[in-house]
C-alpha positions in Angstrom: -24.3 2.2 12.9 -25.8 5.1 11.5 -26.5 7.6 14.3 -27.2 11.1 12.8 -26.9 13.0 16.1 -23.4 11.4 17.1 -21.9 12.1 13.7 -21.7 8.5 12.5 -23.8 9.1 9.4 -21.1 9.6 7.1 -19.9 6.5 5.4 -16.3 7.4 5.1 -16.1 7.5 9.0 -17.7 4.2 9.5 -15.6 2.6 7.0 -12.4 4.2 8.4 -13.4 3.0 12.0 -14.0 -0.5 10.7 -10.6 -0.6 8.8 -9.0 0.8 12.0 -10.3 -2.1 14.0 -9.3 -4.7 11.5 -5.9 -3.2 11.6 -5.6 -3.5 15.4 -6.7 -7.1 15.3 -4.2 -7.9 12.6 -1.3 -6.3 14.7 -2.3 -7.5 18.1 -3.7 -10.9 17.0 -1.2 -12.1 14.2 1.8 -9.8 14.1 2.7 -9.4 17.8 2.7 -13.1 18.8 4.8 -14.1 15.9 7.2 -11.1 16.7 7.7 -12.5 20.2 8.5 -15.9 18.9 11.0 -14.3 16.7 12.7 -12.4 19.5 12.8 -15.3 21.7 14.5 -17.4 18.8 17.0 -14.7 18.3 17.6 -14.2 22.0 18.1 -18.0 22.4 20.6 -18.2 19.5 22.4 -15.1 20.0 25.3 -16.7 21.7 25.7 -19.6 19.0 27.4 -17.3 16.3 26.1 -15.7 13.0 23.9 -18.5 12.0 20.3 -17.7 11.2 17.9 -20.7 12.6 15.6 -22.0 10.0 12.6 -21.1 12.2 13.4 -17.4 11.9 12.7 -17.5 8.1 9.7 -19.3 8.5 8.1 -16.9 10.9 9.3 -13.9 8.8 7.5 -15.5 5.7 4.3 -15.7 7.8 4.4 -12.1 9.0 5.5 -10.2 5.8 1.8 -10.7 4.2 0.0 -9.7 7.3 2.4 -6.7 7.9 1.7 -5.6 4.1 -2.0 -6.0 4.8 -1.6 -3.9 7.9 0.2 -1.1 6.0 -2.3 -1.0 3.2 -5.2 -0.7 5.8 -3.3 2.2 7.1 -3.0 3.8 3.9 -6.7 3.2 3.1 -7.7 4.7 6.5 -5.5 7.8 5.7 -7.1 8.2 2.3 -10.5 8.1 3.9 -9.7 10.3 6.5 -8.1 13.0 4.2 -10.4 12.7 0.8 -13.7 11.7 2.6 -15.0 10.3 -0.8 -18.6 9.3 0.4 
């Protein structure tokens, strides 16, 4: 991955690209499918009143850690891009 003529010899750039790819995989692979299920559950139960289905809570509990990890990855990418530590 070190290509000096292309500008990929700096480690902060390699790390930020890798973290960006991990963030995209987390969002597209884990968060988005679960969000589609949540939207489907909400749209199906919208006419039944104000009760929240049990499946909704379970899916939210599965999304929260992944969403937190994606946000931390974004902060790490931002720090790498601004500070350029190595």
